[in-house]
CHARMM-style PDB file with segment names, atoms N, HN, CA, C and O in Angstrom:
ATOM      1  N   LYS     1       0.838  -1.214   0.000  1.00  0.00      PROA
ATOM      2  CA  LYS     1       0.000   0.000   0.000  1.00  0.00      PROA
ATOM      3  C   LYS     1       0.874   1.265   0.000  1.00  0.00      PROA
ATOM      4  O   LYS     1       0.551   2.247  -0.669  1.00  0.00      PROA
ATOM      5  N   ALA     2       1.967   1.233   0.746  1.00  0.00      PROA
ATOM      6  HN  ALA     2       2.230   0.436   1.290  1.00  0.00      PROA
ATOM      7  CA  ALA     2       2.842   2.409   0.797  1.00  0.00      PROA
ATOM      8  C   ALA     2       3.422   2.700  -0.586  1.00  0.00      PROA
ATOM      9  O   ALA     2       3.598   3.857  -0.968  1.00  0.00      PROA
ATOM     10  N   LYS     3       3.718   1.625  -1.335  1.00  0.00      PROA
ATOM     11  HN  LYS     3       3.575   0.685  -1.025  1.00  0.00      PROA
ATOM     12  CA  LYS     3       4.300   1.798  -2.661  1.00  0.00      PROA
ATOM     13  C   LYS     3       3.334   2.542  -3.583  1.00  0.00      PROA
ATOM     14  O   LYS     3       3.747   3.400  -4.363  1.00  0.00      PROA
ATOM     15  N   ARG     4       2.044   2.206  -3.487  1.00  0.00      PROA
ATOM     16  HN  ARG     4       1.709   1.509  -2.853  1.00  0.00      PROA
ATOM     17  CA  ARG     4       1.050   2.867  -4.329  1.00  0.00      PROA
ATOM     18  C   ARG     4       0.980   4.359  -4.001  1.00  0.00      PROA
ATOM     19  O   ARG     4       0.828   5.193  -4.894  1.00  0.00      PROA
ATOM     20  N   GLY     5       1.092   4.681  -2.723  1.00  0.00      PROA
ATOM     21  HN  GLY     5       1.216   4.003  -1.998  1.00  0.00      PROA
ATOM     22  CA  GLY     5       1.069   6.081  -2.313  1.00  0.00      PROA
ATOM     23  C   GLY     5       2.229   6.843  -2.919  1.00  0.00      PROA
ATOM     24  O   GLY     5       2.082   7.990  -3.341  1.00  0.00      PROA
ATOM     25  N   VAL     6       3.386   6.196  -2.958  1.00  0.00      PROA
ATOM     26  HN  VAL     6       3.505   5.264  -2.615  1.00  0.00      PROA
ATOM     27  CA  VAL     6       4.571   6.839  -3.536  1.00  0.00      PROA
ATOM     28  C   VAL     6       4.363   7.066  -5.029  1.00  0.00      PROA
ATOM     29  O   VAL     6       4.700   8.130  -5.549  1.00  0.00      PROA
ATOM     30  N   GLN     7       3.811   6.078  -5.715  1.00  0.00      PROA
ATOM     31  HN  GLN     7       3.537   5.214  -5.292  1.00  0.00      PROA
ATOM     32  CA  GLN     7       3.551   6.216  -7.153  1.00  0.00      PROA
ATOM     33  C   GLN     7       2.607   7.383  -7.420  1.00  0.00      PROA
ATOM     34  O   GLN     7       2.839   8.180  -8.330  1.00  0.00      PROA
ATOM     35  N   GLU     8       1.549   7.482  -6.630  1.00  0.00      PROA
ATOM     36  HN  GLU     8       1.361   6.835  -5.891  1.00  0.00      PROA
ATOM     37  CA  GLU     8       0.589   8.575  -6.795  1.00  0.00      PROA
ATOM     38  C   GLU     8       1.268   9.920  -6.576  1.00  0.00      PROA
ATOM     39  O   GLU     8       1.010  10.881  -7.301  1.00  0.00      PROA
ATOM     40  N   PHE     9       2.143   9.981  -5.567  1.00  0.00      PROA
ATOM     41  HN  PHE     9       2.352   9.201  -4.979  1.00  0.00      PROA
ATOM     42  CA  PHE     9       2.849  11.225  -5.275  1.00  0.00      PROA
ATOM     43  C   PHE     9       3.728  11.626  -6.460  1.00  0.00      PROA
ATOM     44  O   PHE     9       3.793  12.798  -6.831  1.00  0.00      PROA
ATOM     45  N   VAL    10       4.405  10.632  -7.049  1.00  0.00      PROA
ATOM     46  HN  VAL    10       4.352   9.680  -6.748  1.00  0.00      PROA
ATOM     47  CA  VAL    10       5.272  10.907  -8.200  1.00  0.00      PROA
ATOM     48  C   VAL    10       4.447  11.441  -9.370  1.00  0.00      PROA
ATOM     49  O   VAL    10       4.856  12.386 -10.044  1.00  0.00      PROA
ATOM     50  N   VAL    11       3.289  10.836  -9.607  1.00  0.00      PROA
ATOM     51  HN  VAL    11       2.957  10.068  -9.059  1.00  0.00      PROA
ATOM     52  CA  VAL    11       2.420  11.272 -10.704  1.00  0.00      PROA
ATOM     53  C   VAL    11       1.948  12.703 -10.467  1.00  0.00      PROA
ATOM     54  O   VAL    11       1.964  13.531 -11.378  1.00  0.00      PROA
ATOM     55  N   VAL    12       1.532  12.983  -9.243  1.00  0.00      PROA
ATOM     56  HN  VAL    12       1.519  12.311  -8.503  1.00  0.00      PROA
ATOM     57  CA  VAL    12       1.031  14.323  -8.910  1.00  0.00      PROA
ATOM     58  C   VAL    12       2.143  15.362  -9.041  1.00  0.00      PROA
ATOM     59  O   VAL    12       1.930  16.426  -9.622  1.00  0.00      PROA
ATOM     60  N   SER    13       3.327  15.061  -8.506  1.00  0.00      PROA
ATOM     61  HN  SER    13       3.500  14.197  -8.033  1.00  0.00      PROA
ATOM     62  CA  SER    13       4.424  16.028  -8.572  1.00  0.00      PROA
ATOM     63  C   SER    13       4.860  16.243 -10.023  1.00  0.00      PROA
ATOM     64  O   SER    13       5.254  17.346 -10.403  1.00  0.00      PROA
ATOM     65  N   HSD    14       4.786  15.171 -10.834  1.00  0.00      PROA
ATOM     66  HN  HSD    14       4.466  14.276 -10.525  1.00  0.00      PROA
ATOM     67  CA  HSD    14       5.143  15.293 -12.245  1.00  0.00      PROA
ATOM     68  C   HSD    14       4.124  16.176 -12.966  1.00  0.00      PROA
ATOM     69  O   HSD    14       4.492  16.994 -13.810  1.00  0.00      PROA
ATOM     70  N   ALA    15       2.847  16.008 -12.631  1.00  0.00      PROA
ATOM     71  HN  ALA    15       2.549  15.344 -11.945  1.00  0.00      PROA
ATOM     72  CA  ALA    15       1.789  16.811 -13.238  1.00  0.00      PROA
ATOM     73  C   ALA    15       1.975  18.285 -12.876  1.00  0.00      PROA
ATOM     74  O   ALA    15       1.813  19.166 -13.721  1.00  0.00      PROA
ATOM     75  N   ILE    16       2.319  18.542 -11.610  1.00  0.00      PROA
ATOM     76  HN  ILE    16       2.450  17.827 -10.924  1.00  0.00      PROA
ATOM     77  CA  ILE    16       2.549  19.922 -11.157  1.00  0.00      PROA
ATOM     78  C   ILE    16       3.742  20.513 -11.906  1.00  0.00      PROA
ATOM     79  O   ILE    16       3.718  21.672 -12.322  1.00  0.00      PROA
ATOM     80  N   TYR    17       4.793  19.690 -12.071  1.00  0.00      PROA
ATOM     81  HN  TYR    17       4.812  18.749 -11.733  1.00  0.00      PROA
ATOM     82  CA  TYR    17       5.995  20.136 -12.777  1.00  0.00      PROA
ATOM     83  C   TYR    17       5.651  20.520 -14.216  1.00  0.00      PROA
ATOM     84  O   TYR    17       6.098  21.551 -14.719  1.00  0.00      PROA
ATOM     85  N   LEU    18       4.851  19.676 -14.871  1.00  0.00      PROA
ATOM     86  HN  LEU    18       4.488  18.839 -14.462  1.00  0.00      PROA
ATOM     87  CA  LEU    18       4.449  19.963 -16.251  1.00  0.00      PROA
ATOM     88  C   LEU    18       3.635  21.250 -16.322  1.00  0.00      PROA
ATOM     89  O   LEU    18       3.842  22.077 -17.210  1.00  0.00      PROA
ATOM     90  N   LEU    19       2.700  21.412 -15.374  1.00  0.00      PROA
ATOM     91  HN  LEU    19       2.532  20.740 -14.653  1.00  0.00      PROA
ATOM     92  CA  LEU    19       1.865  22.616 -15.345  1.00  0.00      PROA
ATOM     93  C   LEU    19       2.725  23.861 -15.161  1.00  0.00      PROA
ATOM     94  O   LEU    19       2.508  24.881 -15.814  1.00  0.00      PROA
ATOM     95  N   GLU    20       3.713  23.763 -14.254  1.00  0.00      PROA
ATOM     96  HN  GLU    20       3.889  22.934 -13.723  1.00  0.00      PROA
ATOM     97  CA  GLU    20       4.570  24.918 -13.985  1.00  0.00      PROA
ATOM     98  C   GLU    20       5.371  25.303 -15.219  1.00  0.00      PROA
ATOM     99  O   GLU    20       5.469  26.484 -15.555  1.00  0.00      PROA
ATOM    100  N   THR    21       5.948  24.304 -15.901  1.00  0.00      PROA
ATOM    101  HN  THR    21       5.868  23.346 -15.628  1.00  0.00      PROA
ATOM    102  CA  THR    21       6.750  24.619 -17.085  1.00  0.00      PROA
ATOM    103  C   THR    21       5.866  25.196 -18.184  1.00  0.00      PROA
ATOM    104  O   THR    21       6.262  26.139 -18.869  1.00  0.00      PROA
ATOM    105  N   LYS    22       4.661  24.628 -18.357  1.00  0.00      PROA
ATOM    106  HN  LYS    22       4.340  23.862 -17.801  1.00  0.00      PROA
ATOM    107  CA  LYS    22       3.732  25.155 -19.368  1.00  0.00      PROA
ATOM    108  C   LYS    22       3.348  26.585 -19.024  1.00  0.00      PROA
ATOM    109  O   LYS    22       3.269  27.444 -19.902  1.00  0.00      PROA
ATOM    110  N   PHE    23       3.107  26.839 -17.728  1.00  0.00      PROA
ATOM    111  HN  PHE    23       3.171  26.141 -17.014  1.00  0.00      PROA
ATOM    112  CA  PHE    23       2.708  28.166 -17.282  1.00  0.00      PROA
ATOM    113  C   PHE    23       3.825  29.176 -17.539  1.00  0.00      PROA
ATOM    114  O   PHE    23       3.576  30.296 -17.984  1.00  0.00      PROA
ATOM    115  N   GLN    24       5.079  28.755 -17.246  1.00  0.00      PROA
ATOM    116  HN  GLN    24       5.281  27.845 -16.884  1.00  0.00      PROA
ATOM    117  CA  GLN    24       6.215  29.650 -17.453  1.00  0.00      PROA
ATOM    118  C   GLN    24       6.373  29.996 -18.928  1.00  0.00      PROA
ATOM    119  O   GLN    24       6.659  31.142 -19.277  1.00  0.00      PROA
ATOM    120  N   VAL    25       6.183  28.992 -19.798  1.00  0.00      PROA
ATOM    121  HN  VAL    25       5.951  28.062 -19.514  1.00  0.00      PROA
ATOM    122  CA  VAL    25       6.292  29.228 -21.238  1.00  0.00      PROA
ATOM    123  C   VAL    25       5.188  30.179 -21.692  1.00  0.00      PROA
ATOM    124  O   VAL    25       5.434  31.105 -22.465  1.00  0.00      PROA
ATOM    125  N   ALA    26       3.965  29.942 -21.204  1.00  0.00      PROA
ATOM    126  HN  ALA    26       3.765  29.190 -20.576  1.00  0.00      PROA
ATOM    127  CA  ALA    26       2.834  30.791 -21.568  1.00  0.00      PROA
ATOM    128  C   ALA    26       3.072  32.219 -21.090  1.00  0.00      PROA
ATOM    129  O   ALA    26       2.773  33.183 -21.794  1.00  0.00      PROA
ATOM    130  N   LEU    27       3.617  32.337 -19.878  1.00  0.00      PROA
ATOM    131  HN  LEU    27       3.860  31.553 -19.306  1.00  0.00      PROA
ATOM    132  CA  LEU    27       3.881  33.651 -19.303  1.00  0.00      PROA
ATOM    133  C   LEU    27       4.919  34.392 -20.143  1.00  0.00      PROA
ATOM    134  O   LEU    27       4.769  35.581 -20.425  1.00  0.00      PROA
ATOM    135  N   ARG    28       5.974  33.675 -20.538  1.00  0.00      PROA
ATOM    136  HN  ARG    28       6.096  32.709 -20.308  1.00  0.00      PROA
ATOM    137  CA  ARG    28       7.026  34.284 -21.337  1.00  0.00      PROA
ATOM    138  C   ARG    28       6.463  34.734 -22.681  1.00  0.00      PROA
ATOM    139  O   ARG    28       6.771  35.826 -23.158  1.00  0.00      PROA
ATOM    140  N   THR    29       5.639  33.888 -23.285  1.00  0.00      PROA
ATOM    141  HN  THR    29       5.389  33.001 -22.898  1.00  0.00      PROA
ATOM    142  CA  THR    29       5.031  34.214 -24.577  1.00  0.00      PROA
ATOM    143  C   THR    29       4.157  35.455 -24.448  1.00  0.00      PROA
ATOM    144  O   THR    29       4.187  36.341 -25.301  1.00  0.00      PROA
ATOM    145  N   THR    30       3.374  35.508 -23.367  1.00  0.00      PROA
ATOM    146  HN  THR    30       3.349  34.788 -22.674  1.00  0.00      PROA
ATOM    147  CA  THR    30       2.473  36.638 -23.145  1.00  0.00      PROA
ATOM    148  C   THR    30       3.258  37.928 -22.968  1.00  0.00      PROA
ATOM    149  O   THR    30       2.902  38.954 -23.548  1.00  0.00      PROA
ATOM    150  N   THR    31       4.326  37.888 -22.171  1.00  0.00      PROA
ATOM    151  HN  THR    31       4.615  37.055 -21.700  1.00  0.00      PROA
ATOM    152  CA  THR    31       5.107  39.101 -21.930  1.00  0.00      PROA
ATOM    153  C   THR    31       5.794  39.561 -23.207  1.00  0.00      PROA
ATOM    154  O   THR    31       6.053  40.752 -23.380  1.00  0.00      PROA
ATOM    155  N   GLN    32       6.094  38.612 -24.114  1.00  0.00      PROA
ATOM    156  HN  GLN    32       5.884  37.645 -23.973  1.00  0.00      PROA
ATOM    157  CA  GLN    32       6.706  39.001 -25.388  1.00  0.00      PROA
ATOM    158  C   GLN    32       5.665  39.592 -26.333  1.00  0.00      PROA
ATOM    159  O   GLN    32       5.961  40.500 -27.110  1.00  0.00      PROA
ATOM    160  N   LEU    33       4.431  39.062 -26.257  1.00  0.00      PROA
ATOM    161  HN  LEU    33       4.191  38.324 -25.626  1.00  0.00      PROA
ATOM    162  CA  LEU    33       3.382  39.505 -27.176  1.00  0.00      PROA
ATOM    163  C   LEU    33       2.743  40.825 -26.754  1.00  0.00      PROA
ATOM    164  O   LEU    33       2.303  41.600 -27.603  1.00  0.00      PROA
ATOM    165  N   LEU    34       2.689  41.086 -25.446  1.00  0.00      PROA
ATOM    166  HN  LEU    34       3.046  40.457 -24.756  1.00  0.00      PROA
ATOM    167  CA  LEU    34       2.007  42.287 -24.956  1.00  0.00      PROA
ATOM    168  C   LEU    34       2.486  43.580 -25.617  1.00  0.00      PROA
ATOM    169  O   LEU    34       1.649  44.370 -26.055  1.00  0.00      PROA
ATOM    170  N   PRO    35       3.788  43.828 -25.709  1.00  0.00      PROA
ATOM    171  CA  PRO    35       4.235  45.071 -26.359  1.00  0.00      PROA
ATOM    172  C   PRO    35       3.777  45.160 -27.814  1.00  0.00      PROA
ATOM    173  O   PRO    35       3.440  46.239 -28.300  1.00  0.00      PROA
ATOM    174  N   LEU    36       3.765  44.018 -28.505  1.00  0.00      PROA
ATOM    175  HN  LEU    36       4.038  43.141 -28.110  1.00  0.00      PROA
ATOM    176  CA  LEU    36       3.314  44.004 -29.903  1.00  0.00      PROA
ATOM    177  C   LEU    36       1.854  44.393 -29.994  1.00  0.00      PROA
ATOM    178  O   LEU    36       1.474  45.207 -30.836  1.00  0.00      PROA
ATOM    179  N   VAL    37       1.028  43.810 -29.123  1.00  0.00      PROA
ATOM    180  HN  VAL    37       1.337  43.149 -28.440  1.00  0.00      PROA
ATOM    181  CA  VAL    37      -0.406  44.100 -29.115  1.00  0.00      PROA
ATOM    182  C   VAL    37      -0.632  45.571 -28.791  1.00  0.00      PROA
ATOM    183  O   VAL    37      -1.460  46.229 -29.422  1.00  0.00      PROA
ATOM    184  N   ALA    38       0.104  46.088 -27.807  1.00  0.00      PROA
ATOM    185  HN  ALA    38       0.777  45.554 -27.295  1.00  0.00      PROA
ATOM    186  CA  ALA    38      -0.044  47.488 -27.412  1.00  0.00      PROA
ATOM    187  C   ALA    38       0.326  48.401 -28.580  1.00  0.00      PROA
ATOM    188  O   ALA    38      -0.333  49.414 -28.815  1.00  0.00      PROA
ATOM    189  N   ARG    39       1.376  48.039 -29.307  1.00  0.00      PROA
ATOM    190  HN  ARG    39       1.911  47.216 -29.116  1.00  0.00      PROA
ATOM    191  CA  ARG    39       1.814  48.846 -30.434  1.00  0.00      PROA
ATOM    192  C   ARG    39       0.751  48.856 -31.532  1.00  0.00      PROA
ATOM    193  O   ARG    39       0.479  49.892 -32.139  1.00  0.00      PROA
ATOM    194  N   GLN    40       0.150  47.673 -31.780  1.00  0.00      PROA
ATOM    195  HN  GLN    40       0.371  46.832 -31.287  1.00  0.00      PROA
ATOM    196  CA  GLN    40      -0.894  47.579 -32.803  1.00  0.00      PROA
ATOM    197  C   GLN    40      -2.094  48.434 -32.428  1.00  0.00      PROA
ATOM    198  O   GLN    40      -2.671  49.115 -33.275  1.00  0.00      PROA
ATOM    199  N   ARG    41      -2.467  48.393 -31.143  1.00  0.00      PROA
ATOM    200  HN  ARG    41      -1.998  47.839 -30.455  1.00  0.00      PROA
ATOM    201  CA  ARG    41      -3.624  49.176 -30.689  1.00  0.00      PROA
ATOM    202  C   ARG    41      -3.354  50.667 -30.854  1.00  0.00      PROA
ATOM    203  O   ARG    41      -4.238  51.419 -31.264  1.00  0.00      PROA
ATOM    204  N   LYS    42      -2.129  51.097 -30.536  1.00  0.00      PROA
ATOM    205  HN  LYS    42      -1.411  50.486 -30.203  1.00  0.00      PROA
ATOM    206  CA  LYS    42      -1.776  52.506 -30.685  1.00  0.00      PROA
ATOM    207  C   LYS    42      -1.845  52.901 -32.155  1.00  0.00      PROA
ATOM    208  O   LYS    42      -2.333  53.979 -32.496  1.00  0.00      PROA
ATOM    209  N   ALA    43      -1.354  52.022 -33.020  1.00  0.00      PROA
ATOM    210  HN  ALA    43      -0.958  51.147 -32.743  1.00  0.00      PROA
ATOM    211  CA  ALA    43      -1.361  52.297 -34.461  1.00  0.00      PROA
ATOM    212  C   ALA    43      -2.794  52.437 -34.961  1.00  0.00      PROA
ATOM    213  O   ALA    43      -3.090  53.315 -35.772  1.00  0.00      PROA
ATOM    214  N   GLU    44      -3.688  51.566 -34.476  1.00  0.00      PROA
ATOM    215  HN  GLU    44      -3.448  50.853 -33.817  1.00  0.00      PROA
ATOM    216  CA  GLU    44      -5.089  51.622 -34.895  1.00  0.00      PROA
ATOM    217  C   GLU    44      -5.736  52.925 -34.442  1.00  0.00      PROA
ATOM    218  O   GLU    44      -6.532  53.516 -35.171  1.00  0.00      PROA
ATOM    219  N   ARG    45      -5.389  53.372 -33.230  1.00  0.00      PROA
ATOM    220  HN  ARG    45      -4.742  52.891 -32.638  1.00  0.00      PROA
ATOM    221  CA  ARG    45      -5.997  54.574 -32.685  1.00  0.00      PROA
ATOM    222  C   ARG    45      -5.549  55.811 -33.460  1.00  0.00      PROA
ATOM    223  O   ARG    45      -6.340  56.732 -33.665  1.00  0.00      PROA
ATOM    224  N   SER    46      -4.295  55.841 -33.890  1.00  0.00      PROA
ATOM    225  HN  SER    46      -3.653  55.093 -33.723  1.00  0.00      PROA
ATOM    226  CA  SER    46      -3.765  57.023 -34.568  1.00  0.00      PROA
ATOM    227  C   SER    46      -4.301  57.147 -35.994  1.00  0.00      PROA
ATOM    228  O   SER    46      -4.266  58.233 -36.571  1.00  0.00      PROA
ATOM    229  N   VAL    47      -4.796  56.053 -36.566  1.00  0.00      PROA
ATOM    230  HN  VAL    47      -4.825  55.171 -36.096  1.00  0.00      PROA
ATOM    231  CA  VAL    47      -5.313  56.094 -37.944  1.00  0.00      PROA
ATOM    232  C   VAL    47      -6.620  56.878 -37.994  1.00  0.00      PROA
ATOM    233  OT1 VAL    47      -7.211  57.025 -39.063  1.00  0.00      PROA
TER     234      VAL     47
END
């Protein structure tokens, strides 16, 4: 029974690890895209 608990813990920690890395990538992508979006909006407003 203890072994099963360890396996579940490994699966959960791995899932959290995957979520964190995906979140970091998404965050980086968003911070890179934000200035572009802001620039486009400014360009649209000035037209």
